[in-house]
C-alpha positions in Angstrom: -0.3 -0.2 0.3 0.7 3.7 -0.5 1.0 6.4 1.8 -0.5 9.5 1.2 0.6 11.9 3.3 -1.8 14.9 4.6 -0.1 17.8 6.3 -0.9 21.4 6.3 -1.4 24.4 9.8 -3.8 25.7 11.8 -7.1 25.7 11.0 -6.4 24.6 7.5 -9.0 21.9 6.7 -6.8 19.0 7.0 -8.8 16.5 9.7 -11.8 17.5 7.3 -10.1 16.7 4.5 -8.7 13.4 6.7 -12.9 12.9 7.5 -13.6 12.6 3.4 -10.7 9.9 2.8 -11.7 7.7 5.6 -15.5 7.9 4.4 -14.7 6.5 1.5 -12.8 3.8 3.1 -9.2 5.1 3.3 -7.3 4.5 6.6 -6.3 7.4 8.3 -3.8 7.4 10.7 -3.8 10.6 12.8 0.0 11.0 14.2 -1.4 13.4 16.7 -4.2 11.1 18.4 -1.7 8.9 18.1 1.4 9.6 19.9 -1.6 11.0 23.0 -2.3 6.5 23.1 1.4 6.1 23.0 1.9 8.4 26.2 -1.4 6.7 27.8 -0.4 3.0 26.6 3.7 2.9 26.5 5.1 3.4 30.6 8.4 2.6 28.6 8.4 5.7 26.3 7.3 8.0 29.6 9.7 7.1 30.7 12.3 7.3 28.7 10.8 11.0 28.0 11.8 11.9 31.5 15.3 10.5 31.6 16.0 12.7 28.4 14.6 15.9 29.7 16.3 15.0 32.9 13.2 15.6 35.3 10.2 13.3 36.1 7.4 13.9 33.7 4.7 12.1 35.4 1.7 12.9 38.1 1.3 11.4 41.3 0.0 8.1 40.0 2.7 7.8 37.8 0.7 9.1 34.4 2.0 11.0 32.3 1.5 14.9 33.3 0.6 16.6 29.7 0.9 20.4 31.1 4.3 19.7 33.3 5.5 18.7 29.8 4.2 21.3 27.7 5.4 24.0 30.1 9.1 21.8 30.1 9.1 22.5 26.4 7.3 25.6 25.5 9.8 28.2 24.5 12.8 25.6 24.9 14.0 24.7 21.6 16.5 22.7 22.9 14.1 20.5 25.6 11.6 20.2 22.3 14.9 17.7 20.0 15.3 16.4 23.1 11.6 14.8 23.3 11.3 14.6 20.0 14.2 12.7 19.4 12.8 10.4 22.0 9.1 9.9 20.5 9.4 10.6 17.1 10.8 7.4 16.0 8.9 6.0 18.5 5.9 7.3 16.3 7.3 6.1 13.1 7.2 2.2 14.5 3.8 2.4 15.3 3.0 3.7 12.0 4.7 1.6 10.9 3.0 -1.5 12.2 -0.3 -0.1 12.0 0.2 0.2 8.7 1.0 -3.7 8.2 -2.2 -4.1 10.3 -4.0 -2.4 7.2 -2.6 -4.1 5.0 -2.7 -7.6 6.5 -6.6 -7.0 6.8 -7.3 -5.5 3.6 -10.3 -7.4 2.3 -11.7 -4.8 -0.6 -10.8 -1.4 -1.8 -13.4 1.6 -2.9 -13.0 2.8 -6.6 -13.8 5.4 -5.2 -10.4 6.6 -3.0 -9.0 5.6 -6.7 -7.2 2.3 -8.2 -4.4 1.9 -6.2 -5.2 1.1 -1.9 -3.5 3.8 -0.2 -3.4 5.2 4.1 -2.9 8.5 5.1 -0.4 9.9 7.7 -2.0 12.6 9.3 1.0 15.3 10.3 0.7 18.7 10.9 4.7 19.1 11.1 5.5 16.2 8.5 7.6 19.2 6.6 9.6 19.9 9.3 10.8 16.2 10.4 12.9 15.0 7.8 12.3 11.4 9.9 9.0 11.5 9.1 9.2 12.1 5.4 10.3 8.1 4.8 7.3 7.2 5.0 5.4 9.8 2.0 4.9 8.6 -1.3 3.6 11.3 -1.6 1.9 14.5 0.1 -1.3 16.6 0.3 -1.0 19.6 1.7 -4.8 21.5 2.9 -4.1 25.9 2.3 -6.8 28.1 3.7 -6.9 31.9 3.6 -5.4 33.5 6.7 -8.3 35.1 8.1 -10.7 31.6 7.3 -7.7 30.1 9.7 -7.8 32.3 12.3 -11.2 32.4 12.6 -11.0 28.6 11.7 -9.0 27.5 14.9 -10.5 30.1 17.4 -13.6 28.7 17.3 -12.5 25.1 17.8 -10.4 25.9 20.7 -12.3 28.5 22.5 -9.1 30.9 22.4 -9.3 34.3 21.3 -7.6 35.2 17.4 -4.5 36.9 18.3 -3.3 33.6 20.7 -4.2 31.8 17.7 -2.7 34.6 15.2 1.4 33.4 17.4 0.3 29.5 16.9 0.6 30.1 12.7 3.3 32.7 13.0 5.3 29.6 14.9 5.1 27.2 12.4 7.1 27.2 8.9 5.3 27.6 5.8 5.9 25.1 3.0 8.4 26.0 1.1 7.1 26.1 -3.1 7.6 22.4 -4.0 7.0 20.4 -1.1 4.1 19.5 -1.9 2.6 17.0 -4.8 -1.2 18.5 -4.6 -2.4 21.6 -2.8 -6.2 21.9 -1.6 -7.1 25.3 -1.4 -9.9 25.1 1.8 -11.4 28.4 0.3 -15.1 28.1 0.3 -17.7 25.4 2.8 -17.2 21.8 3.5 -19.3 20.7 0.2 -17.2 22.3 -1.9 -13.4 21.2 -0.2 -15.6 17.3 -0.4 -15.8 18.0 -4.0 -12.0 18.5 -4.7 -11.0 15.1 -2.8 -13.4 13.5 -4.5 -12.1 15.0 -7.6 -8.5 14.4 -6.6 -8.6 10.7 -6.1 -8.5 9.5 -9.1 -4.9 11.8 -10.2 -3.7 10.9 -7.0 -0.6 8.1 -8.2 -1.8 8.2 -11.6 
């Protein structure tokens, strides 16, 4: 099976795009939610994170303290890189095992998704992280006008728009040619769905 990476900045609509693919039967690996699951299920990973950062990152029940971890790496590039050096290889292994399971369990394929079976790796940061580039056969970038991104994300997260702007400014913008396809999310969800359906036959052509 091929792997299509779907990426995009805050409020771009990449999760909506992935939901359309999922409705067609395409397996979707949401790297954010899978990472959270690994933190919850893999005590060795949490222990390795604590050792890398040189301090405890667990609460009094031995579970990962997410707020503490966020405060440790916030505005600390060195600590963030140390965290990623531990977590990202574990996520990559998890994705590969997940993809193998998808391949083993594939009993049919919806031709509406195209002629070639594939899975999706959803990640906002893949263009910044060479380690994850190895999984991508092709990359789809979802983009949207800045105003739309800010308003969508502010409404979704329940935070002021200036905080969303700060988060957007901290993300690296993709360089020309980094993505194989670009979907502009500049209308409603129905229009975005049509764009995904139009793209499906062309992805692996």
